[in-house]
N, C-alpha and C positions, 0 to 999 in steps of 0.2 A: 813260093809256097805261102798259102794263107795259114796263119797260126791257128792251132786248135786250142781253145781255152777250156780249162776245167770249170764246170758249172758249180758255183758255191752252194747251190741247193743240194748237192750230193756230198755235203761235208762229212757225213757219216762214213763214207768210203775211206776218207783220209785217216780216220781213227780205227780202222779195222786192223786188229793186231796181226792178222794174217800177212799184212804188208811187211812185217818184221821177219817173216820167213823168206819172202822173195827179195827183200832189200835188207839183208842181214847187217845190222849196225856194226857188229864186230868186224865183219869182212870189209865193210866200207871204211871204217875208222883206220884199219890197217892199210888199206889201199891208199888212203889220203896221205899217209906217211908223215903225219904231224902229231905224234903221241904226246908231245909236251906243249901243244898249243894252249895259249891262255887268252887269246882274243880271236874269236871265230864269228863269222857272219854267214847265216843261211839266207839266201835270196829266194823268195817264194816259199816261205816257211809253212804256209797253209795253217793247219791246226797245231803245228809245233811238235809232231811226233818225233822227228829226227833231232830237233833241238833238244828235247828232253833226253833222248838216248845219248846224244853226244856230250851233253852237259855232264852226264854221269861219268864219262870217260876222260874229261879234262881234269888236270891236277888242281886247277883253280882258275879264276879269271872271269871273263864275260863272253857270253854267246848272244849275239844280236839276231833276233828272229824278225826278218824283214818280210813284209807282205803289203799289198796295196788293196786287198779286198776287205771291206769293213766287216763282213761276217766272219772272216778268218781272224782278224785282229781282235774282234769282240770275244770270239771263242777262246783264243789264247789268254786274254786278260781275265776271262771269267773262270778259267780252269787253271788254278795255280799249278806251277810245275813241281816236279819231284824235288826232294831234298838232295841237292847236288853241291859239289864243291864250287861250281861255276854259277855266277849270277846270270839269269836270263832276262834280256831287255827286249820287249816287244817294240818294233819300230815300223811306223806307217810310212811306206815309201814305194815309189816305182822302181823297178829293177834297174833302170838306167840313171837314177838320180837319188842316191841314198845320203841322208844328212848325217854322215859320220866323217871324221877327219881322215885325211890322206894317210896312208901307211899304218893304219890302226890294227890290221889283222895279220895273224899268222896263217889263217885258212879262210877262204871264201868258197862256199859250195852251194850247189843246187841239186835238188832231187826231183826228177820228173817235171822240170820247168822248161828245159831247153826247147822242146818241140812246141811249146806254147808261145815262144817269143816272136814278136814281129821283127825285132831288130837285135839278133844275138850279138852283133859286134858292139852295140851300145852297152849291153849288159856286161860283156867281157871287158870293155874299156873301164867300166865302173868297178868291176872286180879288181882289175889291175891297179886302179887308183887307191882302192882300199887296202891293198896288200903292201906290206913292207918288203924291202929287198930280201929275197930268199923265201918269201911267202908262197903258198900253194893255192891254186884254184883247182876245184874238182867239180866236174860235170857228171852227174848220174842221170841217165835217161833210158827210155825204152830202146832196145835193140831194134833196128829196122829189119825185122824178120817176123814171120808168123809166130805168135805166142798165144796161149789160151786166154789171155786177158790183155788189157791195155788199149790205147787208142788205135785207130786204123793205121795200117802200115804207111799209107801215103802222108800221114801227119808226123811221122817219126823222122828223125835225122840220123843218117848213117854215121857210124863211129868215125870213119875216116874224114868225114866232113866236119865233125866236131873237133877232131884233132887239127885239121887244117885251120879252122876258125881260131883255135887257141894260138897256133903259131902266128897267124896273121895279126892277132891282137898283141903280139910281142912276148908271149910266154915261151920259155925255153924248157928243155928236158920234157917235152910233151910225151906222155906215156898212156897207153891203153892197158887197163887192168881187166883181165877176163876172170872176174871173181863171182859173178852173178849169172843165173840162167837166163833171165829175161831183160837184163839191163846192161848197158855199157857204162864203164867208169873211165873217164879221161881226166888226167891231171897235167898241170903245167906249173912252172915255177917262174917267179919274177927274178931276173938276173941279179946277182950280188953286186 
């Protein structure tokens, strides 16, 4: 499958607050199962909409907003984040090579990125490297079914394939959370 990439010229779509209805941050944060997380990484942060939402839910710590698109990085830097207990650090990096230390994170997540990846195994290996033992990876992406919005079905990845990829990358306790109408949420844990 050839990956479908988001066009940075359509940046305004990423800031549409209507996304917070379809991708309810409270439901996602609960599905991630990491309420006490103090070190979080979002790969493919875009304009940082979910970075800002999740920073408000963290007790303290750091949330790394990783993206490789200059227009996205500039937007995040030019629009200061909300006043939250967590520090937000904008990080310029490719999804498969992130300049952060091994085992730094309690949670690594992506939102609507998985279907855009040329090499999901590489990104999952990087997520695993970033997570400490017991840390959680969470993949949120479009369900592979007809929905009133989103990318073409042929560009989407089936939830069972995402779960298989997490298992193949060495994650344990892989779970599918059916908490959103148009999106799948799949989590896995690094063994203790």
